[in-house]
C-alpha positions in Angstrom: 11.4 -29.1 -2.7 8.5 -27.8 -4.6 6.1 -25.1 -3.4 3.4 -27.3 -2.1 5.7 -29.4 -0.1 7.4 -26.4 1.3 4.0 -25.1 2.8 2.8 -28.3 3.9 6.1 -28.8 6.1 5.8 -25.3 7.4 1.8 -25.8 8.0 2.8 -29.0 10.0 5.3 -27.3 11.9 3.5 -24.0 12.6 0.1 -25.6 13.8 1.5 -28.0 16.6 1.3 -24.6 19.0 -1.6 -22.4 19.8 -0.1 -18.9 19.1 -0.7 -15.6 21.2 0.1 -12.1 21.6 1.7 -11.2 18.3 3.9 -8.4 17.6 2.5 -5.8 15.0 5.9 -5.5 13.2 5.8 -6.6 9.6 8.4 -9.3 8.2 11.4 -7.6 6.5 11.8 -10.2 3.8 9.0 -10.1 1.1 8.2 -13.2 -1.1 8.5 -12.8 -4.8 5.9 -15.0 -6.7 6.2 -15.0 -10.4 7.9 -11.9 -10.9 5.9 -10.0 -8.2 7.2 -8.6 -4.9 4.6 -9.5 -2.3 5.0 -6.6 0.2 6.5 -7.7 3.5 3.0 -6.7 5.3 1.6 -10.0 3.8 4.0 -12.0 5.9 2.3 -13.0 9.1 4.1 -12.6 12.6 5.5 -15.8 14.2 2.6 -15.4 17.0 -1.0 -14.1 16.6 -3.3 -12.5 18.8 -5.7 -14.4 20.7 -9.4 -14.2 19.2 -10.9 -14.0 15.7 -11.4 -10.7 13.8 -8.7 -9.2 15.7 -6.8 -6.5 13.9 -3.1 -7.8 13.7 -1.7 -4.6 11.4 -2.9 -2.1 8.9 -1.3 0.5 6.6 -2.8 2.7 4.1 -3.4 1.3 0.9 -3.6 3.5 -2.4 -6.6 2.6 -4.7 -5.3 2.0 -8.4 -8.5 3.6 -9.6 -9.7 6.7 -7.8 -10.4 10.4 -8.4 -10.0 13.6 -6.1 -13.3 14.6 -4.9 -14.8 18.4 -4.6 -14.4 18.0 -0.7 -11.0 16.9 -0.7 -11.6 13.2 0.0 -10.8 10.9 -2.6 -13.5 8.9 -4.6 -14.8 6.3 -4.2 -13.2 6.5 -0.5 -10.3 5.7 1.5 -8.5 2.5 1.7 -6.7 0.5 4.5 -4.8 -2.4 3.9 -5.2 -4.9 6.8 -4.2 -8.4 8.4 -6.6 -9.9 10.9 -7.1 -13.0 12.7 -9.3 -16.2 11.9 -9.7 -19.9 12.6 -9.4 -22.4 9.7 -11.2 -25.8 9.2 -8.6 -27.7 11.6 -9.5 -25.4 14.4 -5.9 -23.6 14.3 -5.3 -19.8 14.3 -4.3 -18.2 11.1 -4.1 -14.6 9.6 -6.1 -13.4 6.7 -5.4 -9.9 4.8 -7.6 -7.8 3.0 -8.5 -4.1 2.5 -11.1 -1.9 4.1 -12.5 1.0 2.3 -14.5 4.0 4.1 -16.4 5.5 1.5 -16.6 9.2 0.2 -20.3 8.9 0.0 -22.4 9.8 3.0 -24.7 7.0 4.7 -28.3 8.8 4.4 -30.3 6.2 6.2 -30.9 5.8 9.7 -28.2 3.9 12.1 -24.6 3.8 11.6 -23.1 3.3 8.4 -23.5 -0.4 7.4 -20.8 -2.8 6.2 -20.5 -4.9 3.1 -18.3 -8.2 3.1 -17.1 -8.8 -0.4 -15.7 -12.5 -1.2 -13.8 -12.0 -4.7 -14.6 -14.4 -7.4 -11.7 -16.9 -8.3 -8.4 -14.8 -8.6 -5.7 -17.8 -8.2 -3.7 -19.5 -5.8 -0.4 -17.2 -6.1 0.0 -14.7 -3.5 0.3 -12.0 -6.2 -3.3 -12.5 -7.0 -4.7 -11.5 -3.6 -7.9 -9.1 -4.0 -6.3 -6.4 -1.8 -3.4 -6.1 -4.1 -5.9 -6.1 -7.2 -7.5 -2.9 -5.6 -4.0 -1.4 -5.8 -3.0 -2.6 -9.1 -5.9 -3.4 -11.1 -4.0 -5.1 -13.8 -0.8 -7.0 -13.4 0.8 -8.4 -16.3 4.8 -8.8 -16.3 5.2 -11.7 -18.7 5.0 -14.3 -15.9 1.7 -13.7 -14.4 -1.7 -12.1 -15.4 -4.0 -10.9 -13.1 -7.0 -8.5 -13.3 -9.2 -7.0 -10.5 -12.6 -7.6 -12.2 -14.4 -7.2 -8.6 -13.5 -3.4 -8.5 -16.7 -2.4 -10.4 -18.9 -4.4 -7.7 -17.0 -3.1 -4.8 -17.0 0.6 -6.4 -21.0 0.1 -6.7 -21.3 -0.7 -3.3 -19.3 2.3 -2.0 -21.4 4.4 -4.0 -24.7 3.3 -1.8 -22.7 4.8 1.5 -21.9 1.5 2.5 -18.3 0.7 3.9 -16.8 -2.2 2.2 -14.3 -4.9 3.5 -12.6 -7.1 0.9 -11.2 -10.4 2.3 -8.1 -12.1 0.8 -9.1 -15.6 1.9 -7.0 -18.0 3.8 -3.7 -18.1 2.4 -4.2 -15.7 -0.7 -1.7 -13.1 0.0 -0.5 -14.3 3.3 2.9 -16.0 2.5 2.8 -18.8 5.3 0.1 -21.1 3.7 -1.3 -22.0 0.4 -4.8 -20.6 -0.4 -7.6 -23.3 0.2 -9.5 -21.9 -2.5 -13.0 -23.6 -2.0 -12.7 -24.7 1.3 -16.1 -23.9 3.1 -15.1 -23.2 6.6 -12.1 -21.4 5.8 -13.9 -19.1 3.4 -16.8 -18.5 5.7 -14.7 -17.8 8.8 -12.5 -15.2 6.7 -15.7 -13.4 5.8 -17.2 -13.2 9.1 -13.8 -12.1 10.7 -13.3 -9.4 8.0 -16.7 -7.8 9.3 -15.2 -7.7 13.0 -11.9 -6.5 12.1 -13.2 -3.6 10.0 -14.7 -2.1 13.3 -11.2 -1.9 14.6 -9.8 0.1 11.5 -8.7 3.6 12.5 -11.1 6.0 10.9 -13.6 3.5 10.2 -17.2 4.6 10.8 -18.5 1.2 11.4 -19.2 -0.4 14.4 -20.6 -3.6 16.2 -24.2 -1.9 15.7 -23.7 -1.6 11.9 -26.0 -3.7 9.4 -23.5 -6.2 7.7 -24.3 -8.0 4.3 -22.2 -10.5 2.4 -21.9 -10.3 -1.1 -20.1 -12.8 -3.5 -20.2 -14.6 -6.9 -18.6 -17.8 -7.8 -15.7 -18.6 -5.1 -17.3 -15.5 -3.5 -21.0 -17.0 -3.8 -19.8 -20.0 -2.0 -18.0 -17.8 0.6 -21.0 -15.5 1.2 -23.3 -18.6 1.6 -21.0 -20.3 3.9 -20.8 -17.3 6.0 -24.4 -17.0 6.2 -24.7 -20.7 7.5 -21.9 -20.4 9.9 -22.8 -16.9 11.6 -25.5 -18.1 14.0 -22.5 -20.4 15.6 -19.5 -18.5 15.0 -20.0 -15.1 14.9 -23.4 -14.0 16.4 -21.9 -10.6 17.1 -22.0 -9.8 13.5 -25.3 -8.0 12.5 -26.0 -9.9 9.4 -28.8 -8.9 7.6 -28.5 -9.8 4.0 -26.5 -12.1 1.8 -25.8 -12.2 -1.8 -24.7 -15.4 -3.4 -24.1 -15.4 -7.2 -23.4 -18.8 -9.0 -22.4 -20.5 -5.7 -20.3 -23.7 -5.9 -22.4 -25.5 -3.2 -21.7 -29.2 -4.5 -17.8 -29.6 -5.0 -18.7 -33.1 -6.8 -20.6 -31.5 -9.6 -18.6 -28.3 -9.9 -15.4 -30.6 -10.4 -17.2 -32.0 -13.4 -17.9 -28.7 -14.8 -14.5 -27.2 -14.4 -12.7 -30.4 -15.9 -11.7 -29.4 -19.4 -13.3 -25.9 -19.2 -11.4 -22.6 -19.9 -10.6 -22.6 -16.1 -9.4 -26.0 -15.5 -7.0 -25.0 -13.4 -9.2 -24.2 -10.8 -9.4 -27.8 -10.3 -5.8 -28.0 -9.4 -6.5 -25.1 -7.0 -9.2 -27.1 -5.2 -6.9 -30.2 -5.2 -4.0 -28.1 -3.9 -6.0 -26.5 -1.1 -7.6 -29.7 0.2 -4.5 -31.7 -0.1 -2.9 -29.2 2.4 -5.7 -29.6 5.2 -6.9 -32.9 4.4 -4.7 -36.1 4.9 -7.3 -38.2 3.5 -7.4 -36.5 0.0 -3.6 -36.0 0.2 -3.2 -39.7 0.1 -5.5 -40.3 -2.8 -3.7 -37.5 -5.0 -0.3 -39.1 -4.1 -1.6 -42.4 -5.3 -3.2 -41.3 -8.4 -1.4 -38.2 -9.9 1.2 -38.8 -12.5 4.5 -37.0 -13.1 2.7 -34.5 -15.5 0.0 -33.8 -12.9 2.3 -33.3 -10.0 4.1 -30.8 -12.4 0.9 -29.1 -13.2 -0.4 -28.9 -9.5 2.8 -27.1 -8.5 3.0 -24.6 -11.5 -0.7 -23.6 -10.7 -0.3 -23.3 -7.3 1.6 -19.8 -7.9 -0.6 -19.0 -10.7 -3.5 -16.3 -11.0 -6.6 -16.9 -13.0 -5.1 -15.4 -16.5 -2.0 -17.8 -15.8 -4.4 -20.5 -15.4 -6.7 -19.9 -18.4 -3.4 -19.1 -21.0 -1.3 -22.2 -19.5 -4.3 -24.6 -18.8 -7.3 -23.8 -20.6 -9.3 -26.7 -21.6 -6.9 -29.3 -20.3 -8.6 -32.7 -19.2 -7.6 -33.9 -15.8 -7.3 -37.3 -17.6 -3.7 -35.8 -18.5 -2.7 -35.7 -14.7 -3.7 -39.0 -13.5 -1.8 -42.5 -13.7 -4.9 -44.3 -14.9 -6.2 -41.8 -17.5 -9.4 -41.3 -15.5 -11.1 -37.8 -14.6 -10.1 -36.5 -11.3 -14.0 -36.4 -10.4 -14.3 -40.3 -11.1 -11.5 -41.3 -9.2 -12.5 -39.0 -6.0 -16.0 -40.6 -6.6 -14.6 -43.8 -5.9 -12.6 -43.2 -3.0 -14.6 -43.1 0.2 -12.2 -40.8 1.9 -11.6 -38.6 -0.9 -15.4 -38.4 -1.4 -15.9 -37.6 2.2 -13.8 -34.7 1.9 -15.8 -33.1 -0.9 -19.2 -34.1 0.9 -18.1 -32.0 4.1 -17.7 -29.1 1.7 -21.4 -28.9 0.8 -23.2 -25.9 1.5 -26.7 -26.0 2.1 -26.9 -28.0 5.1 -27.6 -25.6 7.6 -30.1 -22.6 7.7 -28.7 -19.4 6.6 -28.9 -16.1 8.9 -31.1 -13.6 7.7 -32.4 -13.2 3.9 -30.3 -14.4 1.2 -30.5 -13.9 -2.5 -29.1 -16.9 -4.7 -28.7 -16.2 -8.3 -27.5 -18.5 -11.1 -27.2 -18.5 -14.8 -29.4 -21.4 -16.5 -26.5 -22.0 -19.1 -23.8 -21.8 -16.5 -21.5 -24.7 -17.3 -18.6 -23.8 -15.3 -20.2 -23.7 -11.8 -23.3 -25.9 -12.8 -26.8 -24.3 -12.5 -28.5 -27.3 -11.3 -26.4 -27.6 -8.1 -26.7 -23.7 -7.4 -30.4 -24.1 -7.6 -30.4 -27.0 -5.2 -29.0 -24.7 -2.7 -31.7 -22.3 -2.7 -34.1 -25.6 -2.7 -32.3 -26.9 0.4 -32.1 -23.6 2.1 -35.9 -23.3 1.5 -36.8 -26.6 2.8 -34.9 -25.5 6.0 -36.9 -22.4 6.5 -34.4 -20.0 5.2 -35.9 -16.4 3.8 -34.8 -17.1 0.3 -35.0 -14.8 -2.9 -33.9 -17.0 -5.9 -33.2 -15.8 -9.4 -32.5 -18.2 -12.3 -30.9 -15.7 -15.0 -32.1 -17.0 -18.5 -29.7 -16.0 -21.3 -28.7 -17.8 -24.5 -25.8 -20.4 -24.7 -22.6 -18.1 -25.4 -20.2 -20.8 -25.7 -19.6 -24.2 -24.1 -16.9 -24.1 -21.2 -15.6 -20.7 -22.6 -16.4 -19.0 -19.2 -18.9 -16.8 -21.1 -21.7 -18.4 -19.7 -20.7 -18.2 -16.0 -19.6 -14.6 -16.3 -22.4 -13.2 -18.2 -24.8 -13.3 -15.4 -22.4 -11.8 -12.9 -22.8 -8.5 -15.0 -26.3 -8.7 -16.1 -27.6 -9.2 -12.4 -25.0 -6.9 -10.6 -27.2 -4.0 -10.2 -30.1 -5.8 -9.1 -27.8 -7.6 -6.6 -26.2 -4.2 -5.1 -29.9 -2.7 -5.1 -31.1 -6.0 -3.0 -28.4 -5.8 -0.7 -28.8 -2.0 -0.3 -32.5 -2.6 0.8 -31.5 -4.9 3.3 -28.9 -2.7 4.6 -31.4 0.0 4.8 -33.5 -2.5 7.0 -36.1 -3.2 4.7 -37.9 -6.4 4.6 -37.0 -9.1 2.0 -39.7 -11.1 0.2 -38.9 -15.0 0.1 -40.0 -16.7 -3.2 -39.6 -20.1 -2.1 -43.0 -20.9 -3.1 -42.1 -20.4 -6.9 -39.2 -22.9 -6.7 -41.2 -25.7 -8.4 -42.2 -23.2 -11.2 -38.5 -21.7 -11.9 -35.8 -23.4 -13.8 
């Protein structure tokens, strides 16, 4: 039985009941994914405690990049691996892992120390790709998998401001009981918001319910932070959300599928299909009908891959090689009302976000297309959102190579951290919605 089939069978069996009163004891049999032993910590208990954002278990986490401080505290902070509860898009309880970092830097502004929830960009779908593991092992290279913790720079820059940081692993990335649902709007938004709740319960944490909270994310993380901003008012009103940075958000997956197909990150298309096929029967039926043998083999293989594996093994692959008709997957989805309805349900921009939001997109981005990211800002402005929009204008650095997508991440990161820090200090944002007709 394939990995995907095994996970689907497990999900059907385990989501038939409402789970309560978890034991904090970790499982004793770790999972091995592409030669990497995933610690037993990441296997959820058979039953979970009731509620969202409840801390299930925790343990010290060694940061792979740290220095001893003069006062005896390690720099940039002290990390704790954690598992907490959340609710998936089907309304079922789920366990999510992540990491909380208590910074060595002091918080010098008024009020309690603030918290930033970081949603990582695309890391992959294998459990060994979890962002919390990347904080411990910034580079994993064993001949079977390639994973690189490229979000560490953003995490450390945020810690340097004096804010605490909690990094979520999202649904099923790390936790071994289900497949990562990748760009699922509700799963990601809930994971971000519940990470903020769980951070308050970490032993030694200086954040509390009164702490200002910011959301930070680029690419996959930009979609996750944007979703959290939309869902906060109904799902987590107790989270004091004061600012959200959403960089290169995949707000319209129909357009994003077209951008990813045939690119260096073509494997991300498979991650999307795998995740939605797990959660959405309508899309699963379309996949079963239209995917050929080569496609099934690729979907199963990529389900355990990290981003490096996907680039090396499937870079620039066209989805036409995976379909029985030879048509692109995006075209097939568009022609199937049930499948298109699943993608439409993932659209970000249909609700007014809570608090100020900063949307950044590179005008040359051909992986997460610029136009649909700009449309998110337009949609939020029309709903009365407090939106700061920035279009990053850079030269074309190579079609479908990922360079046009990643360059704005690096060139704008300092401004993004500064903008979010201002919100955490209580400074008001200045919406530039009025400039949207003038901006690219």
